[in-house]
N, C-alpha and C positions, 0 to 999 in steps of 0.2 A: 201510473195517477198524479203525474207531477204534470206543471206547465213546460211548453218547451225552452222559455226564458229559465225556467229552475234547472232544468238539465243544464244550459247553456252555461251559465255561472257554476256548476259545479268542475263541469269537463273541459272550463278555462283557469279554472283555479282562482275563481270570485265569487269564494260561498261566503263571505262575511253576513251575508242577507238571508242564507240556507240555514235553519234551522240543522242539528248536528244527526237527529233522525234520519232528516228527510237527504240529507248528502248518503248518509249510509246509504238506503234503500238507492239510491239514484247510480254509486258506487256497484253496490252490489248486482244490478242489472247490466251495469255495463261491462262486468267481469263475468256473467253466465252469456253474452249476448259475445263475448271478445271484439269489442270493440273498442276503435283507432280511433281519434280524433282526424280530422281528414285535416291535414295541416296545409292540402294546395285549396282547399275551398276556403279554409280560416287566411291563406295568405291575400287572396282577393279584398278582405273585411280589411287585414292590418297592413295589409303590403312588405310584409317581411316572411320568409320562407327559412330563417334561420339555417341559410344553406351559405358557404364558404366555395368558391373555387380554386383551387390551388393547381399552380400549371405550371409543370417544370420538363427540364427541355430534356432528358435521358431517366427514363428510370431503371435500366440495368446500371447504371453509375452508381455504387453502393454509395454514395456521398448525399446524394437526394433522400432515401428512405428515412435516414437520421434529421435529415432538416426537416418533412411531412410530419413526420410523429413528433417532433416539438411540434409543430402546428396542430398536427388534428389532439393531440392530448389537451393543447389551452384553450381550444376553440369547445371542445367536448364539456373542460370546465363551465363556461361560458354560456352553455346550454346550445350551441351551434353542431353542426357538422361536415365535416371535410370534404370534398369532392374533388379527387386527385386526378389531372389530365396529363397526358403525356406528350408534348407537341416537339420531339423529334430536330429540335432545330428548325422546322419546318415550317412555312410563314402560311401555304396553304391551310395547313391543319391548324395551328394557331389561331387564325383568322375564323376557321370554323369553331374553336373554342370560343370565342369571344361571342360569337352568336348564339350558342348556347346559352352563353351566362346571362345575354339579354334575353333570351326568351325563356328561361327557365326563372326567371327574375333572381337569380342570385343575391345575397345581403349585399357581397363585398367577396374582391377577388385577391390574391397573391401570388404575382408569376414572377419566375425568372423568364423576362421577354428574352422572343429570339428575333425578331423582325416588329413586332406591332412598335406605333409611336405613338409619344408623349398625348398627340391629341385623337388618337383611336382609344386609350384607354380613358381620359379624360368622358369622350361620348358615352361611353358607359354608364355616367352619372351614380356610382358607385364607390364607395370606398376602395381603395387599392393601394398595395404595399408591395415594392419590388424585394424581392432576394438578389444581392449584387449587388454592382456599382450602378447609381441611378444619375449620372451626370446628364446622360440625354432625357432624363424625367424629372423636370422641376419641380413639376405637379402635384408629386408625392414623394412621401418618405420611403427609405427605400434599407436594407439590413442583409452588409456583409462581411467578409473580413479583410483585413488589412492586406490586400495582395501585396502592394510594396513593399511592406516592412517582412513579410513572409521569404518574398525573392530574395530580400535584402538579407536576411536572415541566413536563410540555405547556403547562399552567394560565399557570406562571411566564414559558415563551414567548412566550405570545399576551400576557398583562400587559406585560414588555418591549420586544413590537413599539409597543403603544400601547395595544391592545384594552381597553375597558373594559365593552364588553357581549357578553359570551361565551355563547354558545349550547349546548347538549350534546346528541349524540344517544344516549341510554341505550338498550341492551339489554335486552330486558324479564328481570327475573330469574327464573331457573326455582326459585331457593334461595335460601334469605335469606344474606345475606352479611355481617359487621362491617363491610368495607371494598368497598361498594360503588362503582362510578364515583359514580355520583351524591350518595354519603354523604360522598365526598373534595370535590367540588367544592361543595359544601355550606359543609361545612368551609371551602375555598380564600375563598371571597368572605367567610366572616366573620372570617379572618386577614388580609386584605386589606382589611374595611373596603369590600368592596364591593357594592352592591343586590343582594338576591336577586331576580329577576324569574321566576316558575315558567313561564312563560306559554316562555319562553328552554329549557326541557327539556321535549324528547321523549321518550316509549319508545317502540322496536321490535322487529320483530326483527331477529338479526343476520344481516343478507342486505343484495346492493346494493339490493335492490327497495324493503326495510324506508328505508335512507338515504336512499334518494329523494324519498322519499314525506313522511321525515321533516323533510329540508332543502326540501321545497318549504311548506310547511307554516310552517315558520320564516320565509321568503323572504316569505310572504305576508303575515307582521303589520304592524299600522301602522308599528310601529320594530324592525326586522327585526335580529338581531345581524350587528356584524362580522367575527365569528369564531365557529368550531364546530371543540369537540372532539367527535369520531365514537368510538363505543365499542371499534372495531376498523376494519380496514383496509379490509375490506368494506364497514362501511356508509359509510364515510370515501369510498371509489371513488361509489359511489351519489350519496354528495352531494355530490359534484362534481359528474357526471351531469347532476343538476337545476338545480344556479349555472345551467352553463352552456345547457341548456333555457331559463331563465326571464329570460336575457340578464346575467348575471351573471359577471364576469372572475373567475378565480382566481388571485392572489390580490391585484389592483389592489381588489376590491371587498369581496370577503368571503375573510380568510382562511380555510384547514380544516386540521386535523391529525389525524392516525389516530394507531393502535396496532396493537403486531405487527411491523411492516416486514418484510412480505410479499413476495415477489419484484413482484407485478404492481405495488408500489408507483414502484418506480422506474421504470417504464414509461409511468408519465401522463405526458401534456401540460400543465401542468408537472409534475414528479416531486412525488408527493406526499410531504408532511413528516409523519414519523410517530415513534412511541416503539418501538425498538429490543426486542426482548425476545428472552431466551436459548433461543431452543425445542428446537432440538436438545439441548443439555446441561442440559435440565430432563428430557426424554426419560431422557439416559444416567443422569442422580443417582436419578429415579424406579425402573428398572431394578438400578440397584445395592442401592438401600434394600431392594426386592423379595426379591435373592437374597441380600441378609444377611439 
């Protein structure tokens, strides 16, 4: 028994010009009908969907759910819904997701990019924030952890334990970075005047199998390392399995240190030594920057 304009004012939260009794009748009718505002239709008028896309490279790595949780919690407080997609470091899949973002008129994107370029992201014409190093993306804000400092802290810890022959299981770089773990590893050896043996550096996939295979390769050297730094905790756990399989005790025969401080690191026996990263806080900061 009221005009469509009156209903629209109530449903859209602009009820200042509507009497309280009329507003109550509209809301009661909406509840009886199970009515929900059509956000898709509304977005055609407002050009806003209140949906944010979050693109991560590996949903099976426990590092990323913690980051995504920080993003989601923060966006929900601001009235946005987060839609998470998983690229698997695959360029074609990532490109499909970029089309999804454009087609569905997402209001913004938070991404740890695999292959997408700075120009590709600019062409989306929406706010974008990067997770991780942003050296190749000068047009956008980025949020990450201090990888170079993390590597130095881990290697210093091993050095203080008396290790001088330290191996590195490095993840395969999907895009160039100014401060990869391998770059920091080389710089550390130069600063500490430690001999650098390229055979002690193995590039592998960011997976437990990659860590297993890399550790097996290192332990079969004529002069194997006495300690190993792994690119992340998943790789480090795979390396631990390989050490045990080849009859090496950890840490008596070989020390292993990972990065990220995922929950599984505390569940191994012995517990994995690791460098903690502020995963949840990275997500919160990324979401704050995007909304701003």
